[in-house]
C-alpha positions as CSV (number, residue, x, y, z in Angstrom):
1,M,89.6,136.5,115.1
2,E,88.1,133.0,114.1
3,V,84.8,132.5,113.4
4,P,83.2,129.1,114.8
5,I,82.0,127.1,112.5
6,A,78.3,124.7,113.7
7,T,78.9,121.4,113.8
8,V,75.5,120.6,113.3
9,P,73.5,121.0,109.7
10,I,70.8,123.5,109.9
11,E,68.3,120.7,108.2
12,T,69.3,118.5,111.1
13,L,68.1,121.4,113.7
14,A,65.1,121.7,111.8
15,D,64.1,118.0,111.6
16,E,64.6,118.0,115.4
17,M,62.9,121.6,116.2
18,Y,59.6,120.2,114.0
19,A,59.6,116.3,115.9
20,M,59.9,118.6,118.8
21,V,56.6,120.9,117.6
22,A,54.7,117.8,116.8
23,E,55.7,115.8,119.9
24,C,54.0,118.5,122.0
25,A,51.2,119.7,119.7
26,G,48.2,119.5,121.5
27,K,49.9,119.8,125.1
28,R,51.9,122.5,125.2
29,N,52.9,125.7,123.2
30,L,56.3,126.0,122.4
31,K,58.1,129.2,121.6
32,A,60.9,130.3,119.5
33,G,63.1,130.6,121.9
34,D,62.1,127.4,123.5
35,L,63.1,125.5,120.6
36,T,66.4,127.8,120.7
37,K,67.4,126.6,124.3
38,A,66.0,123.1,123.6
39,M,68.7,122.2,120.4
40,I,71.8,124.7,122.4
41,A,71.2,122.2,125.4
42,R,71.2,118.9,123.0
43,H,74.1,120.1,121.2
44,G,76.1,122.0,122.8
45,E,76.9,126.2,122.4
46,A,79.9,125.2,120.5
47,N,77.8,123.1,118.0
48,C,74.7,125.1,117.4
49,G,74.1,128.9,118.5
50,K,70.9,131.2,118.2
51,D,71.7,132.3,114.6
52,E,71.4,128.7,113.5
53,C,68.7,128.2,115.4
54,R,66.8,131.2,113.7
55,Q,67.9,129.5,110.4
56,A,66.2,126.3,111.2
57,I,63.0,128.0,112.2
58,R,63.0,130.0,108.8
59,I,62.9,126.8,106.9
60,L,60.2,125.5,109.0
61,I,58.0,128.2,108.4
62,D,58.5,129.1,104.8
63,G,58.7,125.6,103.8
64,G,55.0,125.3,105.8
65,R,56.0,122.6,108.1
66,C,55.4,124.8,111.0
67,I,53.7,127.9,111.5
68,Y,53.5,131.3,113.8
69,S,50.4,131.7,115.8
70,Y,49.6,134.4,118.3
71,L,48.0,132.9,121.1
72,G,49.2,135.8,123.9
73,G,52.5,135.6,122.7
74,S,54.1,134.2,118.8
75,Y,54.2,130.3,119.3
76,I,55.5,128.0,117.0
77,Q,53.1,125.1,116.0
78,L,52.2,122.7,112.9
79,P,49.7,124.0,110.7
80,Q,45.7,123.0,111.1
81,A,44.8,119.9,108.8
82,E,42.1,121.2,106.5
83,E,38.9,118.8,106.7
84,P,38.0,117.4,103.7
85,Q,34.0,118.8,103.0
């Protein structure tokens, strides 16, 4: 049994997901599933899967580029910019 190898690097997926979150900031809240479906639709199921998308989301969250927020559901958003005092 062969294991398919992702042809889209995880870092590329993370960058594209970040761009989607930034584009939708303030307009629409995106769930992790929304980002995963969008990446699979963009690159094809053979080139990226759910596990790769989960890893890309983990990179965004752990790196502080995005945060999880709870507004009646779990959403991925940009961190709030702290206002200078």
